[in-house]
Residue frames as qw, qx, qy, qz and C-alpha x, y, z in Angstrom:
[[0.677, 0.619, -0.073, 0.392, 30.10, 47.41, 114.09],
 [0.642, -0.219, -0.219, 0.702, 33.51, 48.58, 115.38],
 [0.055, -0.959, -0.162, 0.226, 33.75, 52.19, 116.47],
 [0.650, 0.525, 0.025, 0.549, 36.00, 54.07, 114.00],
 [0.435, -0.839, -0.054, 0.322, 38.55, 56.28, 115.74],
 [0.331, 0.903, -0.258, 0.091, 41.26, 58.73, 114.84],
 [0.860, 0.157, -0.309, 0.375, 44.83, 57.48, 114.77],
 [0.245, -0.879, 0.349, -0.215, 47.10, 58.31, 117.77],
 [0.181, -0.455, 0.870, -0.047, 49.55, 55.49, 117.21],
 [0.384, 0.054, -0.860, -0.333, 48.85, 51.88, 116.22],
 [0.377, -0.276, -0.878, 0.103, 47.10, 50.77, 119.41],
 [0.020, -0.090, -0.517, 0.851, 46.01, 53.44, 121.97],
 [0.529, 0.155, 0.071, -0.831, 42.63, 53.89, 120.30],
 [0.527, 0.126, -0.749, -0.380, 42.23, 50.25, 119.43],
 [0.712, -0.273, -0.631, -0.142, 41.28, 47.14, 121.21],
 [0.471, -0.096, -0.612, 0.629, 43.09, 47.84, 124.40],
 [0.103, -0.055, 0.195, -0.974, 41.39, 51.14, 125.02],
 [0.608, -0.199, -0.372, -0.672, 38.00, 49.79, 124.11],
 [0.667, -0.180, -0.711, 0.128, 38.54, 46.92, 126.47],
 [0.254, -0.066, -0.513, 0.817, 39.38, 49.26, 129.29],
 [0.345, -0.110, -0.046, -0.931, 36.26, 51.40, 128.55],
 [0.700, -0.203, -0.529, -0.435, 33.98, 48.40, 128.53],
 [0.589, -0.156, -0.689, 0.393, 35.47, 46.98, 131.66],
 [0.073, 0.017, -0.366, 0.928, 35.05, 50.32, 133.41],
 [0.520, -0.125, -0.156, -0.830, 31.38, 50.39, 132.45],
 [0.461, -0.131, 0.793, -0.377, 31.03, 46.89, 133.73],
 [0.767, 0.379, -0.033, -0.516, 29.56, 45.73, 130.42],
 [0.803, 0.355, -0.478, -0.017, 32.28, 43.12, 129.75],
 [0.845, -0.530, 0.039, 0.064, 33.75, 40.78, 132.26],
 [0.318, -0.805, 0.450, 0.221, 37.38, 41.12, 133.16],
 [0.688, -0.111, 0.642, 0.319, 38.64, 38.09, 131.17],
 [0.579, 0.697, 0.381, 0.186, 37.34, 39.49, 127.90],
 [0.086, 0.985, -0.150, 0.016, 39.28, 42.70, 128.32],
 [0.492, -0.645, 0.553, 0.188, 42.42, 40.98, 129.44],
 [0.740, 0.151, 0.598, 0.268, 42.40, 38.52, 126.59],
 [0.495, 0.810, 0.242, 0.201, 41.90, 41.18, 123.92],
 [0.098, -0.951, 0.290, 0.046, 44.52, 43.50, 125.45],
 [0.639, -0.409, 0.599, 0.257, 47.03, 40.62, 125.45],
 [0.691, 0.476, 0.487, 0.244, 46.27, 39.98, 121.75],
 [0.245, 0.965, 0.037, 0.086, 46.92, 43.63, 121.03],
 [0.423, -0.763, 0.445, 0.202, 50.33, 43.45, 122.73],
 [0.674, -0.060, 0.655, 0.337, 51.37, 40.55, 120.54],
 [0.533, 0.723, 0.396, 0.191, 49.95, 42.21, 117.41],
 [0.003, -0.988, 0.142, 0.055, 51.85, 45.46, 118.09],
 [0.472, -0.602, 0.593, 0.250, 55.05, 43.39, 118.38],
 [0.467, 0.517, -0.551, -0.460, 54.38, 41.88, 114.99],
 [0.080, -0.155, 0.982, -0.071, 53.88, 38.35, 116.38],
 [0.587, -0.001, -0.284, -0.758, 50.78, 37.47, 114.55],
 [0.629, -0.078, -0.766, -0.106, 50.74, 33.78, 115.48],
 [0.256, -0.147, -0.713, 0.636, 50.82, 34.66, 119.14],
 [0.243, 0.066, 0.146, -0.957, 48.14, 37.37, 118.78],
 [0.483, -0.101, -0.575, -0.653, 45.48, 35.43, 116.89],
 [0.428, -0.264, -0.858, 0.100, 44.51, 32.99, 119.65],
 [0.095, -0.307, -0.505, 0.801, 43.87, 35.77, 122.08],
 [0.320, 0.149, -0.156, -0.923, 41.61, 37.67, 119.61],
 [0.493, -0.110, -0.760, -0.408, 39.83, 34.49, 118.60],
 [0.315, -0.315, -0.808, 0.386, 39.10, 33.69, 122.28],
 [0.085, 0.272, 0.288, -0.914, 37.77, 37.22, 122.81],
 [0.440, 0.030, -0.468, -0.766, 35.41, 36.73, 119.91],
 [0.477, -0.194, -0.853, -0.088, 34.18, 33.46, 121.38],
 [0.237, -0.340, -0.665, 0.621, 33.62, 35.02, 124.82],
 [0.145, 0.561, 0.254, -0.775, 31.88, 38.16, 123.52],
 [0.391, 0.246, 0.730, 0.504, 30.42, 37.17, 120.08],
 [0.111, 0.761, 0.547, 0.330, 27.74, 39.89, 119.92],
 [0.337, -0.839, -0.176, 0.390, 29.49, 42.67, 121.86],
 [0.245, 0.953, -0.170, -0.053, 31.63, 45.66, 120.93],
 [0.350, -0.651, 0.662, 0.124, 34.84, 44.01, 122.13],
 [0.719, 0.096, 0.680, 0.104, 34.03, 40.87, 120.21],
 [0.582, 0.780, 0.226, 0.024, 33.53, 42.90, 117.04],
 [0.020, 0.907, -0.416, -0.065, 36.82, 44.71, 117.48],
 [0.519, -0.407, 0.745, 0.103, 38.62, 41.41, 118.10],
 [0.761, 0.401, 0.509, 0.032, 36.92, 39.80, 115.10],
 [0.414, 0.904, -0.089, -0.059, 38.30, 42.60, 112.91],
 [0.133, -0.769, 0.623, 0.057, 41.85, 41.80, 114.05],
 [0.705, -0.040, 0.707, 0.050, 41.44, 38.09, 113.41],
 [0.673, 0.681, 0.287, 0.027, 40.37, 39.03, 109.85],
 [0.148, 0.929, -0.332, -0.062, 43.38, 41.37, 109.53],
 [0.447, -0.512, 0.729, 0.084, 45.82, 38.65, 110.65],
 [0.691, 0.150, 0.703, 0.069, 44.34, 36.10, 108.28],
 [0.558, 0.619, 0.501, 0.231, 43.72, 38.20, 105.17],
 [0.189, 0.973, 0.066, 0.116, 45.41, 41.61, 105.25],
 [0.644, -0.577, 0.274, 0.421, 49.04, 41.02, 105.69],
 [0.192, 0.762, -0.446, -0.428, 51.78, 42.32, 103.45],
 [0.035, -0.286, 0.913, 0.287, 52.24, 39.83, 100.55],
 [0.331, 0.370, 0.849, -0.183, 48.57, 38.81, 100.54],
 [0.091, 0.424, 0.611, 0.662, 46.06, 39.53, 97.81],
 [0.156, 0.073, 0.285, -0.943, 44.06, 42.69, 98.58],
 [0.290, 0.444, 0.829, -0.179, 40.39, 41.85, 98.96],
 [0.055, 0.316, 0.513, 0.797, 38.30, 43.13, 96.00],
 [0.074, 0.565, 0.584, -0.578, 35.44, 45.56, 96.62],
 [0.154, 0.504, 0.517, 0.675, 33.02, 47.65, 94.72],
 [0.131, -0.626, -0.438, 0.632, 31.86, 51.13, 95.81],
 [0.341, 0.784, 0.395, 0.335, 30.84, 54.46, 94.28],
 [0.358, 0.126, -0.056, 0.923, 32.59, 57.78, 93.81],
 [0.060, 0.440, 0.404, -0.800, 31.04, 61.02, 95.00],
 [0.385, 0.317, -0.276, -0.821, 29.62, 61.59, 91.51],
 [0.811, 0.112, 0.300, -0.489, 27.98, 58.21, 91.56],
 [0.654, 0.477, -0.555, -0.191, 30.30, 56.16, 89.32],
 [0.954, -0.282, 0.101, -0.030, 31.03, 52.57, 90.29],
 [0.257, 0.713, -0.635, 0.146, 34.64, 51.70, 91.01],
 [0.968, -0.249, -0.024, -0.011, 36.20, 48.36, 92.02],
 [0.414, -0.690, 0.534, 0.260, 39.74, 47.48, 93.08],
 [0.721, 0.130, 0.616, 0.288, 39.82, 44.83, 90.35],
 [0.487, 0.821, 0.268, 0.128, 39.14, 47.61, 87.75],
 [0.032, -0.953, 0.300, 0.036, 42.39, 49.32, 88.79],
 [0.869, -0.177, 0.361, 0.289, 44.56, 46.27, 88.23],
 [0.664, 0.482, 0.134, 0.555, 47.77, 47.35, 86.43],
 [0.032, 0.801, -0.132, 0.584, 48.13, 50.40, 88.67],
 [0.358, -0.035, -0.657, 0.662, 49.79, 50.94, 92.01],
 [0.356, -0.655, -0.406, -0.528, 46.92, 51.84, 94.25],
 [0.133, 0.087, -0.620, 0.769, 46.78, 53.60, 97.64],
 [0.405, -0.629, -0.620, -0.237, 43.64, 52.94, 99.65],
 [0.098, 0.228, -0.371, 0.895, 43.09, 55.89, 101.99],
 [0.380, -0.625, -0.679, -0.051, 40.46, 55.29, 104.72],
 [0.194, 0.041, -0.247, 0.948, 39.66, 58.72, 106.19],
 [0.088, -0.759, -0.645, -0.003, 36.97, 61.10, 107.38],
 [0.132, 0.746, 0.058, 0.650, 36.40, 64.86, 107.51],
 [0.552, -0.790, 0.028, -0.266, 36.25, 64.73, 111.30],
 [0.902, -0.228, 0.024, 0.367, 39.68, 63.05, 111.50],
 [0.025, -0.959, 0.224, 0.174, 42.32, 65.78, 112.03],
 [0.548, -0.432, 0.646, 0.310, 45.12, 63.25, 111.52],
 [0.632, 0.428, 0.598, 0.246, 43.70, 62.40, 108.15],
 [0.287, 0.949, 0.116, 0.050, 43.64, 66.03, 107.00],
 [0.356, -0.793, 0.410, 0.277, 47.23, 66.37, 108.16],
 [0.597, -0.099, 0.701, 0.376, 48.20, 63.75, 105.56],
 [0.559, 0.750, 0.332, -0.120, 46.40, 65.55, 102.69],
 [0.150, 0.874, -0.368, -0.281, 49.50, 67.45, 101.54],
 [0.370, -0.368, 0.831, 0.194, 51.28, 64.10, 101.26],
 [0.588, 0.408, 0.698, -0.002, 48.57, 62.70, 99.15],
 [0.401, 0.890, 0.063, -0.209, 48.53, 65.79, 96.86],
 [0.067, -0.753, 0.592, 0.279, 52.28, 65.63, 96.48],
 [0.477, -0.071, 0.862, 0.157, 52.18, 61.90, 95.54],
 [0.560, 0.639, 0.518, -0.098, 49.31, 62.46, 93.08],
 [0.258, 0.918, -0.171, -0.248, 51.26, 65.34, 91.40],
 [0.240, -0.606, 0.718, 0.244, 54.59, 63.46, 91.30],
 [0.328, -0.026, 0.925, 0.192, 53.08, 60.36, 89.74],
 [0.519, 0.497, 0.248, -0.650, 50.35, 61.89, 87.61],
 [0.586, 0.544, -0.429, -0.421, 51.79, 60.44, 84.42],
 [0.139, 0.276, -0.948, 0.072, 52.46, 56.98, 85.86],
 [0.608, -0.293, -0.652, -0.346, 50.15, 54.06, 86.69],
 [0.208, -0.113, -0.683, 0.691, 49.30, 55.21, 90.22],
 [0.343, -0.550, -0.394, -0.652, 45.88, 55.98, 91.77],
 [0.069, -0.056, 0.661, -0.745, 44.65, 57.18, 95.13],
 [0.418, -0.460, -0.662, -0.420, 41.31, 55.84, 96.23],
 [0.144, -0.233, 0.475, -0.837, 39.81, 57.79, 99.12],
 [0.463, -0.373, -0.782, -0.186, 37.31, 55.78, 101.17],
 [0.149, -0.384, 0.272, -0.870, 35.42, 58.09, 103.45],
 [0.266, -0.310, -0.874, 0.263, 33.65, 57.12, 106.64],
 [0.150, 0.027, 0.149, -0.977, 31.61, 60.34, 106.65],
 [0.251, 0.448, 0.815, -0.269, 27.87, 60.24, 107.29],
 [0.301, 0.811, 0.242, -0.439, 26.98, 63.42, 105.32],
 [0.702, 0.353, 0.394, 0.477, 27.78, 63.37, 101.64],
 [0.209, 0.927, 0.140, 0.278, 27.50, 67.13, 101.23],
 [0.423, -0.857, 0.281, 0.092, 30.06, 67.85, 103.98],
 [0.770, -0.192, 0.466, 0.391, 32.41, 65.31, 102.46],
 [0.573, 0.617, 0.351, 0.410, 32.06, 66.83, 98.97],
 [0.024, -0.988, 0.024, -0.152, 32.80, 70.31, 100.31],
 [0.583, -0.682, 0.398, 0.191, 35.91, 69.11, 102.18],
 [0.777, 0.141, 0.461, 0.403, 37.17, 67.20, 99.10],
 [0.412, 0.794, 0.216, 0.392, 36.90, 70.40, 97.04],
 [0.243, -0.955, 0.140, -0.099, 38.30, 72.68, 99.72],
 [0.613, -0.585, 0.496, 0.192, 41.28, 70.41, 100.48],
 [0.514, 0.634, -0.483, -0.316, 41.83, 69.44, 96.81],
 [0.708, -0.248, 0.657, -0.072, 41.76, 65.78, 97.72],
 [0.250, 0.461, -0.694, -0.494, 43.33, 63.80, 94.87],
 [0.004, -0.079, 0.990, 0.115, 42.25, 60.64, 93.20],
 [0.450, -0.349, -0.684, -0.456, 38.95, 58.75, 93.30],
 [0.168, -0.138, 0.592, -0.776, 36.95, 59.89, 96.31],
 [0.439, -0.270, -0.789, -0.336, 34.26, 57.49, 97.33],
 [0.335, -0.197, 0.420, -0.820, 31.34, 57.46, 99.74],
 [0.315, -0.260, -0.907, -0.105, 28.92, 54.97, 101.25],
 [0.426, -0.593, -0.181, -0.659, 25.62, 56.02, 102.81],
 [0.813, -0.423, -0.390, 0.083, 26.45, 53.70, 105.76],
 [0.145, -0.910, 0.239, -0.308, 29.12, 56.21, 106.92],
 [0.243, -0.633, 0.702, -0.218, 31.18, 54.77, 109.77],
 [0.788, -0.024, 0.597, -0.149, 29.76, 51.36, 108.95],
 [0.484, 0.659, -0.427, -0.387, 31.33, 51.49, 105.48],
 [0.983, -0.044, 0.167, -0.065, 31.61, 47.87, 104.40],
 [0.707, 0.553, -0.296, 0.326, 34.96, 48.44, 102.68],
 [0.107, -0.707, 0.494, -0.494, 36.34, 49.84, 105.93],
 [0.826, -0.305, 0.371, -0.294, 35.17, 46.67, 107.68],
 [0.933, 0.347, -0.061, 0.068, 36.64, 44.52, 104.93],
 [0.546, 0.549, -0.351, 0.526, 40.07, 46.22, 105.51],
 [0.638, -0.517, -0.427, 0.379, 39.70, 46.45, 109.38],
 [0.247, 0.477, -0.057, 0.842, 40.09, 50.27, 109.19],
 [0.494, -0.683, -0.517, 0.150, 39.38, 50.74, 112.93],
 [0.383, -0.654, -0.020, 0.653, 41.89, 53.58, 113.22],
 [0.487, 0.803, 0.254, 0.232, 42.05, 56.55, 110.89],
 [0.659, 0.511, -0.339, -0.435, 43.81, 57.22, 108.62],
 [0.760, -0.139, 0.624, 0.117, 44.44, 53.65, 107.52],
 [0.418, 0.691, -0.414, -0.420, 46.45, 53.25, 104.28],
 [0.821, -0.008, 0.544, 0.173, 47.14, 50.13, 102.18],
 [0.231, 0.691, -0.473, -0.495, 49.57, 50.35, 99.26],
 [0.836, 0.176, 0.512, -0.090, 48.77, 47.75, 96.68],
 [0.242, -0.389, 0.629, 0.628, 50.88, 46.80, 93.69],
 [0.430, 0.313, -0.399, -0.747, 49.79, 46.43, 90.09],
 [0.397, -0.010, -0.900, -0.182, 49.04, 42.75, 90.53],
 [0.610, -0.529, -0.237, -0.540, 46.69, 43.49, 93.48],
 [0.746, -0.181, -0.522, 0.371, 49.04, 42.43, 96.26],
 [0.384, -0.921, -0.044, -0.056, 49.31, 44.37, 99.55],
 [0.711, 0.360, -0.265, 0.543, 52.87, 45.74, 99.73],
 [0.189, 0.196, -0.420, 0.866, 52.73, 48.39, 102.50],
 [0.347, -0.730, -0.588, -0.022, 50.48, 49.20, 105.46],
 [0.290, -0.928, -0.174, 0.156, 50.30, 52.79, 106.63],
 [0.629, 0.110, 0.087, 0.764, 53.27, 54.35, 104.74],
 [0.075, -0.934, -0.342, 0.074, 52.32, 57.68, 106.22],
 [0.198, -0.907, 0.148, 0.340, 54.08, 60.99, 105.70],
 [0.097, 0.760, -0.558, -0.318, 57.56, 60.88, 104.20],
 [0.484, -0.155, 0.857, 0.087, 57.38, 57.11, 103.76],
 [0.672, 0.518, 0.435, -0.302, 54.75, 57.29, 101.01],
 [0.491, 0.783, -0.257, -0.283, 56.58, 58.60, 97.98],
 [0.009, -0.530, 0.842, 0.097, 59.61, 56.27, 98.29],
 [0.520, 0.069, 0.830, -0.188, 57.27, 53.30, 98.79],
 [0.647, 0.651, 0.244, -0.314, 55.34, 54.23, 95.59],
 [0.283, 0.765, -0.529, -0.235, 58.62, 54.75, 93.63],
 [0.293, -0.337, 0.895, 0.002, 59.82, 51.31, 94.68],
 [0.620, 0.318, 0.694, -0.181, 56.66, 49.62, 93.37],
 [0.535, 0.785, 0.002, -0.312, 56.65, 51.64, 90.12],
 [0.060, 0.687, -0.690, -0.220, 60.25, 50.65, 89.43],
 [0.363, -0.126, 0.923, -0.008, 59.31, 46.96, 89.64],
 [0.666, 0.497, 0.357, -0.427, 56.43, 47.26, 87.16]]
């Protein structure tokens, strides 16, 4: 499974860094790293058509390795997770054991927040989430927190301490959370803003971008 990492910009902790690490250890031949790094350059530039062949080739060359898994996630993201596409449905459980699915929230604007207690960048965004939840508490808006934590008790304590809003979910698989894989959440925090019809409308509207993005979607409902 991909190694989940904290966000320090879109790429530096993504495929390019992993490629360099693997190359330095001698566990992946030079071409694998170069191909994946080239794909990341195109992806960062927003040129998805140019990026996809590089990631696809990296998968073919390293199908069972770490680099191949990372590249496979980006192929999936290019094909299925772009703005304007239908958000993939999923089912998971809240911290108190209740089942929740994305489909069950249809009719609401939904923010998917992939995060973890060990992610300082994620906790930095907590006031933004609280502000949004407060501002839109009487409107069809929901935050769904999708934790990649291994220990449920630590997560529950942090949720209470930080007053994390919305539906907070947890999977026993921790960093291998299948929903995180479905949404290629290789860098934390990863946010997807989804409209009431289940369509992805924003990716990573962090900080001051969040509330205007939600307002725009609520106005169109």
